[in-house]
All heavy atoms as a GROMACS GRO file, in nm:
protein
  597
    1MET      N    1   0.083  -0.120   0.000
    1MET     CA    2   0.000   0.000   0.000
    1MET      C    3   0.087   0.125   0.000
    1MET      O    4   0.049   0.224  -0.063
    1MET     CB    5  -0.095  -0.003   0.119
    1MET     CG    6  -0.209  -0.103   0.101
    1MET     SD    7  -0.326  -0.103   0.235
    1MET     CE    8  -0.419   0.042   0.199
    2GLU      N    9   0.200   0.122   0.071
    2GLU     CA   10   0.288   0.238   0.071
    2GLU      C   11   0.338   0.269  -0.068
    2GLU      O   12   0.344   0.385  -0.109
    2GLU     CB   13   0.408   0.215   0.164
    2GLU     CG   14   0.383   0.253   0.307
    2GLU     CD   15   0.510   0.239   0.391
    2GLU    OE1   16   0.618   0.278   0.345
    2GLU    OE2   17   0.497   0.187   0.502
    3LYS      N   18   0.377   0.165  -0.140
    3LYS     CA   19   0.428   0.180  -0.276
    3LYS      C   20   0.320   0.239  -0.366
    3LYS      O   21   0.346   0.330  -0.446
    3LYS     CB   22   0.476   0.046  -0.329
    3LYS     CG   23   0.543   0.052  -0.462
    3LYS     CD   24   0.594  -0.087  -0.501
    3LYS     CE   25   0.662  -0.082  -0.636
    3LYS     NZ   26   0.711  -0.215  -0.676
    4GLU      N   27   0.199   0.189  -0.354
    4GLU     CA   28   0.088   0.239  -0.434
    4GLU      C   29   0.055   0.384  -0.397
    4GLU      O   30   0.031   0.467  -0.484
    4GLU     CB   31  -0.035   0.152  -0.414
    4GLU     CG   32  -0.152   0.192  -0.502
    4GLU     CD   33  -0.272   0.102  -0.485
    4GLU    OE1   34  -0.273   0.016  -0.394
    4GLU    OE2   35  -0.367   0.117  -0.563
    5ASN      N   36   0.058   0.416  -0.269
    5ASN     CA   37   0.031   0.551  -0.223
    5ASN      C   38   0.134   0.648  -0.282
    5ASN      O   39   0.097   0.755  -0.332
    5ASN     CB   40   0.034   0.556  -0.070
    5ASN     CG   41  -0.017   0.686  -0.015
    5ASN    OD1   42  -0.096   0.756  -0.077
    5ASN    ND2   43   0.028   0.718   0.105
    6LYS      N   44   0.261   0.611  -0.276
    6LYS     CA   45   0.367   0.696  -0.332
    6LYS      C   46   0.348   0.713  -0.482
    6LYS      O   47   0.363   0.824  -0.535
    6LYS     CB   48   0.504   0.637  -0.301
    6LYS     CG   49   0.617   0.724  -0.345
    6LYS     CD   50   0.751   0.669  -0.301
    6LYS     CE   51   0.861   0.766  -0.343
    6LYS     NZ   52   0.990   0.726  -0.291
    7SER      N   53   0.313   0.606  -0.549
    7SER     CA   54   0.291   0.611  -0.693
    7SER      C   55   0.176   0.706  -0.728
    7SER      O   56   0.185   0.786  -0.822
    7SER     CB   57   0.260   0.470  -0.746
    7SER     OG   58   0.228   0.474  -0.881
    8LEU      N   59   0.068   0.698  -0.653
    8LEU     CA   60  -0.047   0.785  -0.677
    8LEU      C   61  -0.013   0.932  -0.650
    8LEU      O   62  -0.055   1.021  -0.724
    8LEU     CB   63  -0.166   0.741  -0.593
    8LEU     CG   64  -0.230   0.609  -0.635
    8LEU    CD1   65  -0.332   0.564  -0.532
    8LEU    CD2   66  -0.292   0.620  -0.772
    9LYS      N   67   0.065   0.958  -0.545
    9LYS     CA   68   0.107   1.095  -0.516
    9LYS      C   69   0.192   1.149  -0.630
    9LYS      O   70   0.177   1.265  -0.671
    9LYS     CB   71   0.184   1.101  -0.385
    9LYS     CG   72   0.096   1.091  -0.263
    9LYS     CD   73   0.176   1.102  -0.135
    9LYS     CE   74   0.087   1.096  -0.013
    9LYS     NZ   75   0.162   1.117   0.111
   10ASN      N   76   0.282   1.067  -0.683
   10ASN     CA   77   0.366   1.110  -0.796
   10ASN      C   78   0.281   1.135  -0.919
   10ASN      O   79   0.308   1.228  -0.996
   10ASN     CB   80   0.474   1.006  -0.824
   10ASN     CG   81   0.585   1.009  -0.723
   10ASN    OD1   82   0.611   1.111  -0.660
   10ASN    ND2   83   0.651   0.896  -0.704
   11GLU      N   84   0.179   1.054  -0.939
   11GLU     CA   85   0.090   1.074  -1.053
   11GLU      C   86   0.014   1.206  -1.040
   11GLU      O   87   0.001   1.281  -1.136
   11GLU     CB   88  -0.007   0.957  -1.065
   11GLU     CG   89  -0.091   0.961  -1.189
   11GLU     CD   90  -0.176   0.837  -1.207
   11GLU    OE1   91  -0.144   0.732  -1.148
   11GLU    OE2   92  -0.276   0.846  -1.280
   12ILE      N   93  -0.035   1.235  -0.921
   12ILE     CA   94  -0.106   1.361  -0.898
   12ILE      C   95  -0.013   1.479  -0.921
   12ILE      O   96  -0.051   1.579  -0.982
   12ILE     CB   97  -0.168   1.364  -0.757
   12ILE    CG1   98  -0.280   1.262  -0.747
   12ILE    CG2   99  -0.218   1.503  -0.721
   12ILE    CD1  100  -0.330   1.236  -0.605
   13LYS      N  101   0.111   1.468  -0.875
   13LYS     CA  102   0.209   1.575  -0.896
   13LYS      C  103   0.234   1.595  -1.046
   13LYS      O  104   0.242   1.708  -1.094
   13LYS     CB  105   0.341   1.541  -0.826
   13LYS     CG  106   0.441   1.655  -0.830
   13LYS     CD  107   0.572   1.617  -0.761
   13LYS     CE  108   0.551   1.613  -0.611
   13LYS     NZ  109   0.676   1.594  -0.537
   14GLY      N  110   0.242   1.486  -1.120
   14GLY     CA  111   0.262   1.495  -1.264
   14GLY      C  112   0.144   1.561  -1.334
   14GLY      O  113   0.161   1.642  -1.425
   15ILE      N  114   0.023   1.527  -1.291
   15ILE     CA  115  -0.097   1.590  -1.347
   15ILE      C  116  -0.096   1.740  -1.319
   15ILE      O  117  -0.124   1.822  -1.407
   15ILE     CB  118  -0.225   1.524  -1.291
   15ILE    CG1  119  -0.236   1.380  -1.343
   15ILE    CG2  120  -0.349   1.606  -1.326
   15ILE    CD1  121  -0.340   1.297  -1.272
   16TYR      N  122  -0.062   1.776  -1.197
   16TYR     CA  123  -0.057   1.918  -1.158
   16TYR      C  124   0.041   1.993  -1.248
   16TYR      O  125   0.008   2.095  -1.308
   16TYR     CB  126  -0.016   1.931  -1.011
   16TYR     CG  127   0.001   2.073  -0.966
   16TYR    CD1  128  -0.106   2.144  -0.913
   16TYR    CD2  129   0.123   2.138  -0.978
   16TYR    CE1  130  -0.091   2.275  -0.873
   16TYR    CE2  131   0.138   2.269  -0.938
   16TYR     CZ  132   0.031   2.338  -0.886
   16TYR     OH  133   0.046   2.468  -0.847
   17ARG      N  134   0.163   1.942  -1.256
   17ARG     CA  135   0.267   2.010  -1.335
   17ARG      C  136   0.234   2.009  -1.484
   17ARG      O  137   0.257   2.108  -1.553
   17ARG     CB  138   0.402   1.945  -1.308
   17ARG     CG  139   0.452   1.976  -1.168
   17ARG     CD  140   0.586   1.916  -1.142
   17ARG     NE  141   0.636   1.958  -1.012
   17ARG     CZ  142   0.734   1.898  -0.949
   17ARG    NH1  143   0.793   1.794  -1.003
   17ARG    NH2  144   0.774   1.943  -0.832
   18GLY      N  145   0.180   1.898  -1.532
   18GLY     CA  146   0.142   1.890  -1.674
   18GLY      C  147   0.033   1.989  -1.709
   18GLY      O  148   0.038   2.054  -1.814
   19PHE      N  149  -0.065   2.002  -1.622
   19PHE     CA  150  -0.174   2.096  -1.648
   19PHE      C  151  -0.121   2.239  -1.647
   19PHE      O  152  -0.159   2.320  -1.733
   19PHE     CB  153  -0.285   2.079  -1.544
   19PHE     CG  154  -0.405   2.164  -1.572
   19PHE    CD1  155  -0.492   2.130  -1.673
   19PHE    CD2  156  -0.429   2.278  -1.498
   19PHE    CE1  157  -0.602   2.209  -1.702
   19PHE    CE2  158  -0.540   2.357  -1.524
   19PHE     CZ  159  -0.627   2.322  -1.626
   20ASN      N  160  -0.034   2.270  -1.554
   20ASN     CA  161   0.024   2.404  -1.547
   20ASN      C  162   0.104   2.434  -1.674
   20ASN      O  163   0.092   2.542  -1.733
   20ASN     CB  164   0.114   2.416  -1.423
   20ASN     CG  165   0.139   2.558  -1.382
   20ASN    OD1  166   0.053   2.644  -1.398
   20ASN    ND2  167   0.256   2.584  -1.331
   21GLN      N  168   0.183   2.338  -1.720
   21GLN     CA  169   0.262   2.355  -1.842
   21GLN      C  170   0.171   2.368  -1.962
   21GLN      O  171   0.195   2.448  -2.052
   21GLN     CB  172   0.357   2.236  -1.860
   21GLN     CG  173   0.465   2.260  -1.961
   21GLN     CD  174   0.560   2.370  -1.917
   21GLN    OE1  175   0.608   2.370  -1.805
   21GLN    NE2  176   0.586   2.463  -2.004
   22PHE      N  177   0.063   2.290  -1.965
   22PHE     CA  178  -0.036   2.298  -2.073
   22PHE      C  179  -0.093   2.440  -2.083
   22PHE      O  180  -0.107   2.495  -2.192
   22PHE     CB  181  -0.148   2.198  -2.048
   22PHE     CG  182  -0.267   2.215  -2.139
   22PHE    CD1  183  -0.265   2.167  -2.268
   22PHE    CD2  184  -0.381   2.281  -2.093
   22PHE    CE1  185  -0.375   2.184  -2.352
   22PHE    CE2  186  -0.490   2.298  -2.176
   22PHE     CZ  187  -0.487   2.249  -2.306
   23MET      N  188  -0.128   2.498  -1.970
   23MET     CA  189  -0.185   2.634  -1.972
   23MET      C  190  -0.085   2.733  -2.028
   23MET      O  191  -0.122   2.820  -2.107
   23MET     CB  192  -0.229   2.675  -1.831
   23MET     CG  193  -0.353   2.603  -1.785
   23MET     SD  194  -0.420   2.669  -1.631
   23MET     CE  195  -0.291   2.632  -1.516
   24GLU      N  196   0.041   2.720  -1.990
   24GLU     CA  197   0.142   2.813  -2.038
   24GLU      C  198   0.168   2.794  -2.187
   24GLU      O  199   0.174   2.891  -2.263
   24GLU     CB  200   0.271   2.796  -1.960
   24GLU     CG  201   0.262   2.845  -1.818
   24GLU     CD  202   0.390   2.822  -1.740
   24GLU    OE1  203   0.497   2.806  -1.802
   24GLU    OE2  204   0.383   2.818  -1.616
   25ASN      N  205   0.183   2.669  -2.232
   25ASN     CA  206   0.221   2.641  -2.370
   25ASN      C  207   0.103   2.646  -2.467
   25ASN      O  208   0.109   2.719  -2.566
   25ASN     CB  209   0.286   2.501  -2.380
   25ASN     CG  210   0.418   2.494  -2.309
   25ASN    OD1  211   0.481   2.595  -2.281
   25ASN    ND2  212   0.460   2.375  -2.278
   26THR      N  213   0.001   2.571  -2.442
   26THR     CA  214  -0.108   2.556  -2.536
   26THR      C  215  -0.202   2.677  -2.536
   26THR      O  216  -0.243   2.722  -2.641
   26THR     CB  217  -0.189   2.429  -2.505
   26THR    OG1  218  -0.098   2.320  -2.502
   26THR    CG2  219  -0.294   2.404  -2.610
   27LEU      N  220  -0.234   2.723  -2.419
   27LEU     CA  221  -0.326   2.836  -2.411
   27LEU      C  222  -0.254   2.970  -2.425
   27LEU      O  223  -0.319   3.074  -2.432
   27LEU     CB  224  -0.403   2.832  -2.278
   27LEU     CG  225  -0.487   2.707  -2.254
   27LEU    CD1  226  -0.553   2.714  -2.118
   27LEU    CD2  227  -0.589   2.689  -2.363
   28GLY      N  228  -0.122   2.969  -2.426
   28GLY     CA  229  -0.046   3.093  -2.439
   28GLY      C  230  -0.058   3.182  -2.316
   28GLY      O  231  -0.036   3.302  -2.324
   29ALA      N  232  -0.090   3.122  -2.204
   29ALA     CA  233  -0.104   3.201  -2.082
   29ALA      C  234   0.033   3.241  -2.032
   29ALA      O  235   0.130   3.166  -2.042
   29ALA     CB  236  -0.176   3.120  -1.975
   30THR      N  237   0.044   3.361  -1.980
   30THR     CA  238   0.168   3.402  -1.916
   30THR      C  239   0.182   3.324  -1.786
   30THR      O  240   0.086   3.261  -1.740
   30THR     CB  241   0.167   3.552  -1.884
   30THR    OG1  242   0.066   3.578  -1.786
   30THR    CG2  243   0.144   3.637  -2.007
   31VAL      N  244   0.297   3.329  -1.727
   31VAL     CA  245   0.319   3.259  -1.600
   31VAL      C  246   0.219   3.309  -1.497
   31VAL      O  247   0.158   3.230  -1.424
   31VAL     CB  248   0.465   3.277  -1.551
   31VAL    CG1  249   0.482   3.218  -1.412
   31VAL    CG2  250   0.561   3.211  -1.649
   32ARG      N  251   0.198   3.439  -1.490
   32ARG     CA  252   0.103   3.495  -1.392
   32ARG      C  253  -0.040   3.449  -1.421
   32ARG      O  254  -0.115   3.418  -1.329
   32ARG     CB  255   0.109   3.649  -1.392
   32ARG     CG  256   0.237   3.703  -1.336
   32ARG     CD  257   0.240   3.680  -1.186
   32ARG     NE  258   0.367   3.727  -1.135
   32ARG     CZ  259   0.430   3.673  -1.033
   32ARG    NH1  260   0.377   3.573  -0.970
   32ARG    NH2  261   0.544   3.719  -0.992
   33GLN      N  262  -0.078   3.447  -1.548
   33GLN     CA  263  -0.212   3.401  -1.583
   33GLN      C  264  -0.229   3.254  -1.548
   33GLN      O  265  -0.333   3.212  -1.497
   33GLN     CB  266  -0.239   3.422  -1.732
   33GLN     CG  267  -0.256   3.566  -1.771
   33GLN     CD  268  -0.259   3.585  -1.922
   33GLN    OE1  269  -0.190   3.513  -1.994
   33GLN    NE2  270  -0.336   3.682  -1.968
   34ALA      N  271  -0.125   3.174  -1.576
   34ALA     CA  272  -0.130   3.031  -1.543
   34ALA      C  273  -0.142   3.012  -1.392
   34ALA      O  274  -0.217   2.925  -1.346
   34ALA     CB  275  -0.005   2.961  -1.596
   35GLU      N  276  -0.070   3.093  -1.314
   35GLU     CA  277  -0.079   3.084  -1.168
   35GLU      C  278  -0.220   3.115  -1.121
   35GLU      O  279  -0.274   3.046  -1.034
   35GLU     CB  280   0.019   3.182  -1.102
   35GLU     CG  281   0.164   3.140  -1.114
   35GLU     CD  282   0.260   3.246  -1.061
   35GLU    OE1  283   0.216   3.350  -1.008
   35GLU    OE2  284   0.381   3.223  -1.074
   36LYS      N  285  -0.281   3.218  -1.180
   36LYS     CA  286  -0.416   3.255  -1.141
   36LYS      C  287  -0.515   3.145  -1.178
   36LYS      O  288  -0.602   3.109  -1.097
   36LYS     CB  289  -0.457   3.386  -1.210
   36LYS     CG  290  -0.589   3.440  -1.166
   36LYS     CD  291  -0.620   3.575  -1.225
   36LYS     CE  292  -0.755   3.623  -1.177
   36LYS     NZ  293  -0.789   3.754  -1.230
   37LEU      N  294  -0.501   3.089  -1.297
   37LEU     CA  295  -0.588   2.978  -1.338
   37LEU      C  296  -0.570   2.858  -1.246
   37LEU      O  297  -0.666   2.793  -1.207
   37LEU     CB  298  -0.558   2.938  -1.482
   37LEU     CG  299  -0.604   3.036  -1.589
   37LEU    CD1  300  -0.545   2.999  -1.724
   37LEU    CD2  301  -0.756   3.041  -1.596
   38MET      N  302  -0.444   2.829  -1.209
   38MET     CA  303  -0.418   2.716  -1.120
   38MET      C  304  -0.478   2.741  -0.983
   38MET      O  305  -0.535   2.650  -0.922
   38MET     CB  306  -0.268   2.690  -1.110
   38MET     CG  307  -0.235   2.562  -1.038
   38MET     SD  308  -0.305   2.413  -1.111
   38MET     CE  309  -0.189   2.381  -1.240
   39ASN      N  310  -0.467   2.864  -0.933
   39ASN     CA  311  -0.529   2.898  -0.804
   39ASN      C  312  -0.680   2.874  -0.808
   39ASN      O  313  -0.738   2.820  -0.714
   39ASN     CB  314  -0.499   3.042  -0.765
   39ASN     CG  315  -0.358   3.063  -0.719
   39ASN    OD1  316  -0.290   2.970  -0.676
   39ASN    ND2  317  -0.310   3.186  -0.729
   40ASN      N  318  -0.742   2.915  -0.918
   40ASN     CA  319  -0.887   2.895  -0.933
   40ASN      C  320  -0.921   2.746  -0.940
   40ASN      O  321  -1.018   2.702  -0.879
   40ASN     CB  322  -0.938   2.967  -1.058
   40ASN     CG  323  -0.934   3.117  -1.044
   40ASN    OD1  324  -0.928   3.171  -0.935
   40ASN    ND2  325  -0.934   3.186  -1.156
   41LEU      N  326  -0.841   2.671  -1.014
   41LEU     CA  327  -0.863   2.528  -1.023
   41LEU      C  328  -0.852   2.461  -0.887
   41LEU      O  329  -0.937   2.380  -0.848
   41LEU     CB  330  -0.763   2.465  -1.121
   41LEU     CG  331  -0.768   2.313  -1.133
   41LEU    CD1  332  -0.901   2.268  -1.191
   41LEU    CD2  333  -0.651   2.264  -1.216
   42VAL      N  334  -0.747   2.495  -0.813
   42VAL     CA  335  -0.727   2.435  -0.681
   42VAL      C  336  -0.843   2.472  -0.588
   42VAL      O  337  -0.891   2.388  -0.511
   42VAL     CB  338  -0.591   2.476  -0.621
   42VAL    CG1  339  -0.579   2.432  -0.476
   42VAL    CG2  340  -0.477   2.415  -0.704
   43SER      N  341  -0.891   2.594  -0.598
   43SER     CA  342  -1.006   2.635  -0.515
   43SER      C  343  -1.128   2.549  -0.546
   43SER      O  344  -1.201   2.509  -0.455
   43SER     CB  345  -1.039   2.782  -0.539
   43SER     OG  346  -0.937   2.864  -0.489
   44GLU      N  347  -1.150   2.521  -0.673
   44GLU     CA  348  -1.264   2.437  -0.712
   44GLU      C  349  -1.245   2.293  -0.661
   44GLU      O  350  -1.339   2.232  -0.610
   44GLU     CB  351  -1.281   2.436  -0.864
   44GLU     CG  352  -1.327   2.566  -0.922
   44GLU     CD  353  -1.470   2.600  -0.883
   44GLU    OE1  354  -1.555   2.509  -0.874
   44GLU    OE2  355  -1.498   2.720  -0.862
   45ILE      N  356  -1.126   2.240  -0.676
   45ILE     CA  357  -1.098   2.103  -0.633
   45ILE      C  358  -1.114   2.090  -0.482
   45ILE      O  359  -1.164   1.989  -0.432
   45ILE     CB  360  -0.957   2.060  -0.678
   45ILE    CG1  361  -0.955   2.043  -0.830
   45ILE    CG2  362  -0.914   1.931  -0.609
   45ILE    CD1  363  -0.818   2.020  -0.888
   46LYS      N  364  -1.072   2.194  -0.407
   46LYS     CA  365  -1.083   2.190  -0.260
   46LYS      C  366  -1.227   2.172  -0.215
   46LYS      O  367  -1.252   2.118  -0.107
   46LYS     CB  368  -1.025   2.318  -0.200
   46LYS     CG  369  -0.876   2.320  -0.197
   46LYS     CD  370  -0.809   2.443  -0.145
   46LYS     CE  371  -0.883   2.550  -0.079
   46LYS     NZ  372  -0.803   2.664  -0.036
   47GLU      N  373  -1.322   2.213  -0.296
   47GLU     CA  374  -1.463   2.196  -0.260
   47GLU      C  375  -1.501   2.048  -0.255
   47GLU      O  376  -1.588   2.008  -0.181
   47GLU     CB  377  -1.554   2.269  -0.359
   47GLU     CG  378  -1.539   2.420  -0.356
   47GLU     CD  379  -1.576   2.478  -0.221
   47GLU    OE1  380  -1.679   2.438  -0.164
   47GLU    OE2  381  -1.501   2.564  -0.172
   48PHE      N  382  -1.431   1.967  -0.335
   48PHE     CA  383  -1.462   1.825  -0.343
   48PHE      C  384  -1.369   1.740  -0.258
   48PHE      O  385  -1.408   1.636  -0.207
   48PHE     CB  386  -1.456   1.777  -0.488
   48PHE     CG  387  -1.556   1.844  -0.576
   48PHE    CD1  388  -1.520   1.952  -0.656
   48PHE    CD2  389  -1.688   1.802  -0.578
   48PHE    CE1  390  -1.613   2.016  -0.736
   48PHE    CE2  391  -1.782   1.864  -0.659
   48PHE     CZ  392  -1.745   1.972  -0.738
   49VAL      N  393  -1.243   1.785  -0.245
   49VAL     CA  394  -1.142   1.706  -0.174
   49VAL      C  395  -1.064   1.801  -0.083
   49VAL      O  396  -0.959   1.852  -0.120
   49VAL     CB  397  -1.044   1.636  -0.271
   49VAL    CG1  398  -0.951   1.544  -0.196
   49VAL    CG2  399  -1.118   1.561  -0.379
   50LYS      N  400  -1.117   1.828   0.033
   50LYS     CA  401  -1.052   1.919   0.126
   50LYS      C  402  -0.924   1.856   0.181
   50LYS      O  403  -0.923   1.740   0.221
   50LYS     CB  404  -1.145   1.955   0.240
   50LYS     CG  405  -1.267   2.032   0.193
   50LYS     CD  406  -1.351   2.077   0.308
   50LYS     CE  407  -1.480   2.140   0.267
   50LYS     NZ  408  -1.480   2.239   0.169
   51GLY      N  409  -0.815   1.933   0.178
   51GLY     CA  410  -0.687   1.885   0.229
   51GLY      C  411  -0.626   1.774   0.147
   51GLY      O  412  -0.545   1.698   0.196
   52GLY      N  413  -0.663   1.767   0.018
   52GLY     CA  414  -0.615   1.661  -0.068
   52GLY      C  415  -0.474   1.685  -0.119
   52GLY      O  416  -0.413   1.789  -0.098
   53GLU      N  417  -0.423   1.585  -0.186
   53GLU     CA  418  -0.286   1.588  -0.238
   53GLU      C  419  -0.266   1.700  -0.340
   53GLU      O  420  -0.162   1.764  -0.343
   53GLU     CB  421  -0.253   1.452  -0.300
   53GLU     CG  422  -0.107   1.432  -0.328
   53GLU     CD  423  -0.020   1.430  -0.203
   53GLU    OE1  424  -0.068   1.395  -0.094
   53GLU    OE2  425   0.097   1.467  -0.216
   54PHE      N  426  -0.366   1.724  -0.424
   54PHE     CA  427  -0.355   1.829  -0.525
   54PHE      C  428  -0.332   1.965  -0.459
   54PHE      O  429  -0.248   2.042  -0.501
   54PHE     CB  430  -0.483   1.831  -0.610
   54PHE     CG  431  -0.464   1.888  -0.747
   54PHE    CD1  432  -0.415   1.810  -0.850
   54PHE    CD2  433  -0.496   2.019  -0.774
   54PHE    CE1  434  -0.399   1.861  -0.977
   54PHE    CE2  435  -0.480   2.073  -0.900
   54PHE     CZ  436  -0.432   1.993  -1.003
   55GLU      N  437  -0.406   1.990  -0.352
   55GLU     CA  438  -0.391   2.115  -0.277
   55GLU      C  439  -0.253   2.124  -0.212
   55GLU      O  440  -0.189   2.230  -0.214
   55GLU     CB  441  -0.500   2.125  -0.171
   55GLU     CG  442  -0.495   2.253  -0.090
   55GLU     CD  443  -0.602   2.257   0.019
   55GLU    OE1  444  -0.686   2.166   0.028
   55GLU    OE2  445  -0.599   2.353   0.097
   56LYS      N  446  -0.205   2.015  -0.155
   56LYS     CA  447  -0.072   2.014  -0.092
   56LYS      C  448   0.037   2.043  -0.194
   56LYS      O  449   0.129   2.120  -0.168
   56LYS     CB  450  -0.046   1.879  -0.026
   56LYS     CG  451  -0.129   1.852   0.096
   56LYS     CD  452  -0.102   1.713   0.148
   56LYS     CE  453  -0.202   1.673   0.255
   56LYS     NZ  454  -0.187   1.533   0.294
   57ILE      N  455   0.028   1.982  -0.311
   57ILE     CA  456   0.126   2.004  -0.416
   57ILE      C  457   0.124   2.150  -0.459
   57ILE      O  458   0.228   2.213  -0.476
   57ILE     CB  459   0.103   1.909  -0.534
   57ILE    CG1  460   0.133   1.765  -0.493
   57ILE    CG2  461   0.186   1.950  -0.655
   57ILE    CD1  462   0.084   1.661  -0.589
   58HIS      N  463   0.005   2.204  -0.476
   58HIS     CA  464  -0.008   2.345  -0.516
   58HIS      C  465   0.057   2.436  -0.412
   58HIS      O  466   0.132   2.528  -0.447
   58HIS     CB  467  -0.156   2.381  -0.533
   58HIS     CG  468  -0.180   2.523  -0.568
   58HIS    ND1  469  -0.140   2.577  -0.689
   58HIS    CD2  470  -0.237   2.624  -0.499
   58HIS    CE1  471  -0.172   2.705  -0.692
   58HIS    NE2  472  -0.232   2.736  -0.578
   59ARG      N  473   0.031   2.410  -0.286
   59ARG     CA  474   0.088   2.491  -0.179
   59ARG      C  475   0.242   2.483  -0.183
   59ARG      O  476   0.310   2.584  -0.175
   59ARG     CB  477   0.033   2.444  -0.044
   59ARG     CG  478   0.068   2.535   0.071
   59ARG     CD  479  -0.004   2.497   0.201
   59ARG     NE  480  -0.003   2.354   0.231
   59ARG     CZ  481  -0.111   2.276   0.235
   59ARG    NH1  482  -0.231   2.325   0.212
   59ARG    NH2  483  -0.101   2.147   0.263
   60ASN      N  484   0.296   2.363  -0.198
   60ASN     CA  485   0.442   2.347  -0.203
   60ASN      C  486   0.502   2.412  -0.326
   60ASN      O  487   0.607   2.476  -0.319
   60ASN     CB  488   0.479   2.198  -0.199
   60ASN     CG  489   0.452   2.137  -0.064
   60ASN    OD1  490   0.444   2.204   0.038
   60ASN    ND2  491   0.436   2.006  -0.063
   61GLU      N  492   0.438   2.397  -0.441
   61GLU     CA  493   0.488   2.458  -0.565
   61GLU      C  494   0.485   2.610  -0.554
   61GLU      O  495   0.577   2.678  -0.597
   61GLU     CB  496   0.404   2.413  -0.684
   61GLU     CG  497   0.416   2.267  -0.718
   61GLU     CD  498   0.545   2.232  -0.790
   61GLU    OE1  499   0.594   2.314  -0.869
   61GLU    OE2  500   0.595   2.122  -0.766
   62THR      N  501   0.380   2.664  -0.494
   62THR     CA  502   0.367   2.808  -0.478
   62THR      C  503   0.476   2.861  -0.384
   62THR      O  504   0.538   2.963  -0.412
   62THR     CB  505   0.227   2.845  -0.424
   62THR    OG1  506   0.130   2.795  -0.515
   62THR    CG2  507   0.211   2.994  -0.410
   63ARG      N  508   0.500   2.791  -0.274
   63ARG     CA  509   0.607   2.832  -0.181
   63ARG      C  510   0.742   2.831  -0.250
   63ARG      O  511   0.821   2.924  -0.234
   63ARG     CB  512   0.612   2.741  -0.060
   63ARG     CG  513   0.504   2.765   0.039
   63ARG     CD  514   0.522   2.673   0.159
   63ARG     NE  515   0.404   2.676   0.242
   63ARG     CZ  516   0.360   2.574   0.311
   63ARG    NH1  517   0.424   2.458   0.310
   63ARG    NH2  518   0.251   2.584   0.385
   64THR      N  519   0.769   2.726  -0.326
   64THR     CA  520   0.897   2.715  -0.396
   64THR      C  521   0.912   2.828  -0.496
   64THR      O  522   1.016   2.891  -0.505
   64THR     CB  523   0.906   2.578  -0.468
   64THR    OG1  524   0.896   2.475  -0.371
   64THR    CG2  525   1.036   2.565  -0.544
   65ARG      N  526   0.806   2.856  -0.573
   65ARG     CA  527   0.809   2.963  -0.672
   65ARG      C  528   0.831   3.098  -0.605
   65ARG      O  529   0.911   3.179  -0.649
   65ARG     CB  530   0.678   2.961  -0.753
   65ARG     CG  531   0.678   3.053  -0.870
   65ARG     CD  532   0.555   3.037  -0.960
   65ARG     NE  533   0.430   3.017  -0.890
   65ARG     CZ  534   0.360   2.903  -0.892
   65ARG    NH1  535   0.403   2.801  -0.960
   65ARG    NH2  536   0.245   2.894  -0.826
   66ASP      N  537   0.762   3.122  -0.494
   66ASP     CA  538   0.778   3.248  -0.421
   66ASP      C  539   0.920   3.262  -0.367
   66ASP      O  540   0.979   3.369  -0.374
   66ASP     CB  541   0.677   3.258  -0.306
   66ASP     CG  542   0.534   3.274  -0.355
   66ASP    OD1  543   0.514   3.302  -0.475
   66ASP    OD2  544   0.442   3.257  -0.272
   67ARG      N  545   0.974   3.154  -0.314
   67ARG     CA  546   1.109   3.156  -0.260
   67ARG      C  547   1.211   3.182  -0.371
   67ARG      O  548   1.304   3.261  -0.354
   67ARG     CB  549   1.138   3.023  -0.191
   67ARG     CG  550   1.250   3.025  -0.094
   67ARG     CD  551   1.266   2.898  -0.009
   67ARG     NE  552   1.225   2.774  -0.073
   67ARG     CZ  553   1.124   2.697  -0.033
   67ARG    NH1  554   1.052   2.729   0.071
   67ARG    NH2  555   1.094   2.585  -0.096
   68ASP      N  556   1.190   3.122  -0.486
   68ASP     CA  557   1.280   3.144  -0.601
   68ASP      C  558   1.275   3.289  -0.647
   68ASP      O  559   1.377   3.347  -0.682
   68ASP     CB  560   1.244   3.051  -0.716
   68ASP     CG  561   1.276   2.905  -0.689
   68ASP    OD1  562   1.349   2.878  -0.590
   68ASP    OD2  563   1.227   2.819  -0.763
   69GLU      N  564   1.154   3.346  -0.649
   69GLU     CA  565   1.141   3.487  -0.690
   69GLU      C  566   1.210   3.580  -0.593
   69GLU      O  567   1.268   3.681  -0.633
   69GLU     CB  568   0.993   3.522  -0.706
   69GLU     CG  569   0.929   3.460  -0.828
   69GLU     CD  570   0.782   3.494  -0.842
   69GLU    OE1  571   0.729   3.574  -0.760
   69GLU    OE2  572   0.719   3.441  -0.935
   70LEU      N  573   1.202   3.551  -0.465
   70LEU     CA  574   1.266   3.636  -0.365
   70LEU      C  575   1.419   3.629  -0.372
   70LEU      O  576   1.486   3.727  -0.341
   70LEU     CB  577   1.221   3.596  -0.223
   70LEU     CG  578   1.079   3.633  -0.186
   70LEU    CD1  579   1.044   3.575  -0.050
   70LEU    CD2  580   1.058   3.782  -0.186
   71SER      N  581   1.471   3.516  -0.415
   71SER     CA  582   1.616   3.500  -0.420
   71SER      C  583   1.678   3.565  -0.543
   71SER      O  584   1.799   3.576  -0.554
   71SER     CB  585   1.654   3.352  -0.415
   71SER     OG  586   1.611   3.285  -0.530
   72ARG      N  587   1.596   3.609  -0.637
   72ARG     CA  588   1.650   3.673  -0.759
   72ARG      C  589   1.693   3.812  -0.736
   72ARG      O  590   1.673   3.895  -0.673
   72ARG     CB  591   1.544   3.673  -0.869
   72ARG     CG  592   1.518   3.536  -0.920
   72ARG     CD  593   1.419   3.541  -1.030
   72ARG     NE  594   1.364   3.407  -1.049
   72ARG     CZ  595   1.263   3.380  -1.122
   72ARG    NH1  596   1.201   3.473  -1.186
   72ARG    NH2  597   1.219   3.258  -1.135
   0.00000   0.00000   0.00000
């Protein structure tokens, strides 16, 4: 079960990152627009899955992005 759990978490992380990249590349969204769309998506998902993995990944990705921007 641990192995399956880890695999599913990695899959969710891949979906999150793939969707974000899709918005930037295919839809031509700027990084800021993609961030706003992702925030809206996560807000919608939270209504169905409170405290879920998708939300945790979003929070971690946002912290990392903010930290990277501050270090520039």
